[in-house]
C-alpha positions in Angstrom: 0.0 0.0 0.0 1.4 3.4 -1.0 0.7 6.7 0.8 1.9 10.1 -0.6 2.1 13.5 0.9 3.1 17.0 -0.3 5.0 19.6 1.7 7.0 22.8 1.5 10.6 22.7 2.6 10.4 25.1 5.6 12.3 25.4 8.9 10.0 23.0 10.9 8.7 19.5 10.6 5.5 18.5 8.8 3.2 15.8 9.8 0.8 13.8 7.6 -1.9 11.7 9.1 -4.5 9.3 7.7 -6.8 6.9 9.4 -4.4 4.0 8.9 -1.0 5.6 8.4 1.1 8.4 9.9 4.3 9.8 8.6 6.5 12.5 10.3 8.7 14.6 8.1 11.6 16.4 9.8 14.1 18.9 8.4 17.1 20.9 9.5 17.2 24.5 8.4 20.0 25.4 6.0 20.1 27.7 2.9 20.6 26.2 -0.5 19.3 23.2 -2.3 18.2 20.2 -0.1 18.5 16.6 -0.8 15.9 14.4 0.8 17.2 11.4 2.7 14.4 9.0 3.5 15.3 6.7 6.4 13.1 3.7 7.2 15.2 2.9 10.3 13.5 3.7 13.5 9.9 3.5 12.4 7.6 1.5 14.5 4.1 0.1 14.3 1.8 -0.6 17.3 -0.5 -3.6 16.7 -4.2 -3.0 17.5 -5.6 -4.8 20.6 -8.0 -6.7 18.4 -5.4 -7.9 16.0 -5.6 -11.7 15.5 -2.7 -14.1 16.1 -2.3 -17.6 15.0 -1.1 -20.6 17.0 -0.2 -24.0 15.6 -1.6 -26.7 17.9 -0.6 -30.3 18.2 -2.2 -33.1 20.3 -0.2 -36.2 21.2 -1.9 -39.1 22.9 0.1 -40.9 25.6 -2.3 -43.7 26.6 0.2 -46.5 27.4 0.8 -48.9 30.2 2.7 -46.0 31.9 -0.6 -44.0 32.2 -2.9 -47.0 32.8 -0.7 -49.7 34.6 -3.4 -52.3 34.4 -3.1 -52.4 30.6 -4.4 -50.5 27.6 -7.9 -51.6 26.7 -8.7 -52.8 23.2 -9.9 -50.0 21.0 -8.3 -47.3 23.1 -8.7 -43.9 21.5 -9.3 -40.2 22.0 -12.4 -38.8 20.4 -12.6 -35.6 18.3 -11.3 -32.6 20.1 -14.0 -30.0 20.6 -14.0 -26.6 22.2 -13.3 -23.0 21.3 -11.3 -19.8 21.6 -13.1 -17.3 23.9 -13.0 -14.5 26.4 -13.0 -14.4 30.1 -16.8 -13.9 30.3 -17.6 -17.6 30.0 -16.4 -20.9 31.5 -17.6 -24.1 29.6 -16.3 -26.6 32.1 -14.2 -26.7 35.3 -13.0 -29.1 37.9 -15.5 -29.1 40.8 -18.3 -27.8 38.5 -21.3 -29.6 37.1 -21.0 -30.9 33.6 -23.4 -29.4 31.0 -25.3 -31.5 28.6 -22.7 -30.9 26.0 -19.8 -31.9 28.3 -21.7 -35.0 29.4 -22.2 -36.2 25.8 -18.5 -35.6 25.0 -17.4 -37.5 28.1 -19.8 -40.5 27.7 -20.0 -40.9 23.9 -17.5 -38.6 22.3 -20.5 -36.8 20.7 -19.6 -33.2 19.9 -22.8 -31.6 18.5 -24.4 -30.4 21.8 -21.1 -29.0 23.2 -20.4 -27.3 19.9 -23.7 -25.6 20.1 -23.0 -24.5 23.7 -19.7 -22.9 22.6 -21.3 -21.3 19.5 -24.1 -19.8 21.6 -21.8 -17.8 23.8 -21.3 -14.1 23.0 -17.8 -14.5 24.4 -16.7 -17.1 21.8 -14.3 -16.0 19.0 -14.4 -19.4 17.1 -15.1 -23.1 17.6 -12.4 -25.7 17.5 -13.3 -29.2 16.2 -10.5 -31.6 15.2 -10.4 -35.3 14.8 -7.7 -37.4 16.5 -6.2 -40.4 14.6 -4.0 -43.2 15.8 -5.7 -44.8 18.8 -4.4 -44.2 22.3 -1.2 -42.6 21.1 -3.0 -40.7 18.4 -2.2 -37.3 17.1 -3.8 -34.2 15.7 -2.5 -31.0 14.2 -4.5 -27.8 13.6 -4.3 -24.0 13.9 -6.4 -21.5 15.9 -6.7 -17.7 15.9 -7.0 -15.6 19.0 -6.9 -11.9 20.0 -6.4 -9.9 23.2 -10.2 -9.9 23.8 -10.4 -13.7 23.3 -7.1 -15.2 24.6 -8.5 -18.4 26.3 -8.8 -21.9 24.9 -11.1 -24.7 26.1 -11.0 -28.2 24.7 -12.4 -31.7 25.5 -11.7 -35.2 24.2 -13.3 -38.4 25.6 -11.1 -41.2 26.8 -12.7 -44.0 24.9 -14.1 -46.4 25.8 -15.0 -45.3 29.3 -18.1 -44.4 31.4 -17.6 -40.6 31.4 -13.8 -40.0 31.4 -12.1 -37.3 29.4 -9.0 -35.1 29.0 -9.1 -31.4 28.3 -8.2 -27.8 29.2 -10.5 -25.1 30.5 -9.8 -21.5 29.8 -6.1 -21.9 29.1 -4.7 -18.4 28.6 -2.3 -17.8 25.6 -1.1 -14.6 27.3 1.7 -14.3 29.8 1.7 -12.2 33.0 2.7 -9.1 31.0 -0.3 -9.5 28.6 2.0 -10.6 25.8 1.5 -13.6 23.6 3.3 -16.7 24.8 5.5 -18.1 22.1 5.2 -21.8 23.1 3.0 -23.7 25.6 3.0 -27.3 26.6 0.1 -28.6 28.6 0.0 -32.2 30.0 -3.5 -33.6 30.0 -4.7 -35.9 32.9 -8.1 -37.7 33.2 -11.3 -36.3 34.6 -14.6 -37.9 35.6 -17.6 -35.9 34.3 -19.7 -37.0 37.3 -22.5 -38.2 35.0 -22.2 -42.0 34.7 -21.2 -44.7 37.1 -18.5 -47.3 36.3 -14.9 -48.1 37.1 -13.9 -50.0 33.9 -13.1 -49.0 30.4 -16.7 -49.6 29.2 -19.8 -47.9 27.8 -23.5 -48.1 28.7 -23.2 -47.7 32.4 -26.0 -46.4 34.8 -26.3 -42.7 35.1 -24.9 -41.1 38.3 -27.8 -40.0 40.4 -27.8 -37.4 41.7 -25.3 -36.0 39.2 -21.8 -35.4 40.6 -19.2 -32.9 39.8 -16.3 -32.9 37.4 -13.3 -34.5 39.3 -9.7 -35.2 38.5 -9.1 -39.0 38.6 -5.4 -38.9 38.0 -3.6 -41.3 40.3 -6.7 -43.2 41.2 -8.5 -46.3 39.9 -7.2 -47.3 36.5 -4.9 -44.3 36.2 -1.4 -43.5 37.3 0.0 -40.0 37.7 1.5 -40.1 34.2 -0.1 -37.8 31.6 -2.7 -39.3 29.2 -1.9 -36.7 26.5 -0.2 -33.4 25.7 -1.2 -30.3 23.9 1.4 -28.0 22.4 0.7 -24.4 21.3 3.3 -22.6 19.1 2.8 -18.9 18.1 3.1 -18.4 14.4 5.3 -15.4 13.8 3.8 -12.9 11.3 6.0 -11.7 8.5 8.3 -8.8 9.4 6.8 -5.4 8.4 8.6 -3.4 5.8 8.5 0.2 4.5 10.0 1.8 1.4 10.1 5.5 0.9 10.6 7.8 -2.2 10.5 11.5 -2.8 9.9 13.5 -6.0 11.5 15.8 -6.9 14.8 15.0 -5.3 16.9 17.2 -4.8 14.5 20.0 -4.1 14.8 23.8 -3.8 13.9 25.6 -0.6 10.2 26.5 -0.7 9.5 24.0 -3.5 6.7 21.5 -3.0 7.9 17.9 -2.7 5.9 14.6 -2.6 7.0 11.9 -0.2 5.6 8.4 -0.8 5.7 5.5 1.6 4.9 1.9 0.6 4.0 -0.2 3.6 3.8 -3.9 3.8 0.6 -5.8 4.6 2.0 -6.6 8.0 1.4 -3.1 9.1 -2.2 -2.9 10.2 -2.1 0.1 12.5 -0.5 3.6 12.7 3.2 3.8 11.8 5.7 6.7 12.3 8.6 7.0 9.9 11.3 9.6 10.5 12.4 11.4 7.3 15.6 13.6 7.4 16.2 16.5 5.0 20.0 17.1 4.5 21.9 19.8 2.6 22.9 19.2 -1.0 24.2 21.4 -3.8 22.7 22.7 -7.0 24.1 21.3 -10.3 
């Protein structure tokens, strides 16, 4: 994108502003002809708070005899990952809370439709995540997500299958660090939870409903499970292309008092205001 301005060479600096671009033109007073030296060094752009960032996400199952010492059941697998990127105004599940209908169906059957609708229905959701996992108990998945400063949290679920109502997941994981900056890489070990909706202590389906319904509880280190992780999620910030700017002036050199047009071509990576110092230095007439 190119932006042009016109100015008179005078003993002060001129400023051009537009809604999306801002250039500052500085000069030093000296008689005679001036040569315009356009310097891109030192310019800076400030990203907008709502600017989206992209993370590459990988899921790696770790359902082995290390995580379930009694053995790995036949047909062991993780169901489709389901969840979303959202703001702080909503919590879709949490340890100690009561499972929603959507969480219950994911935990018991791996069914994603109801939970997807719950995530979509929230005004605090930026986007829904739904990604299949292939490869059984040590299965993998790779996908990407977008987030912004207003929606920096990630929630995900996957059923441990087969099981009564056991699952792995994250609830409201923040992609921001303590300084409100994007974390470049995050590794999260996933451990088993019981949704509190179905009885059973074996890796089996079609068990009686828990009545009254219980709460979501960590079952790591109890029953069938050791304290070894069942899976891992890795988030890696995708770095945007480096912003660039190229400047030109016409005419150049320019006489004192003569209008001159300065043009700036800014790369697509610049999505907010940018300041570019431009120095005018003395030249000689020929």
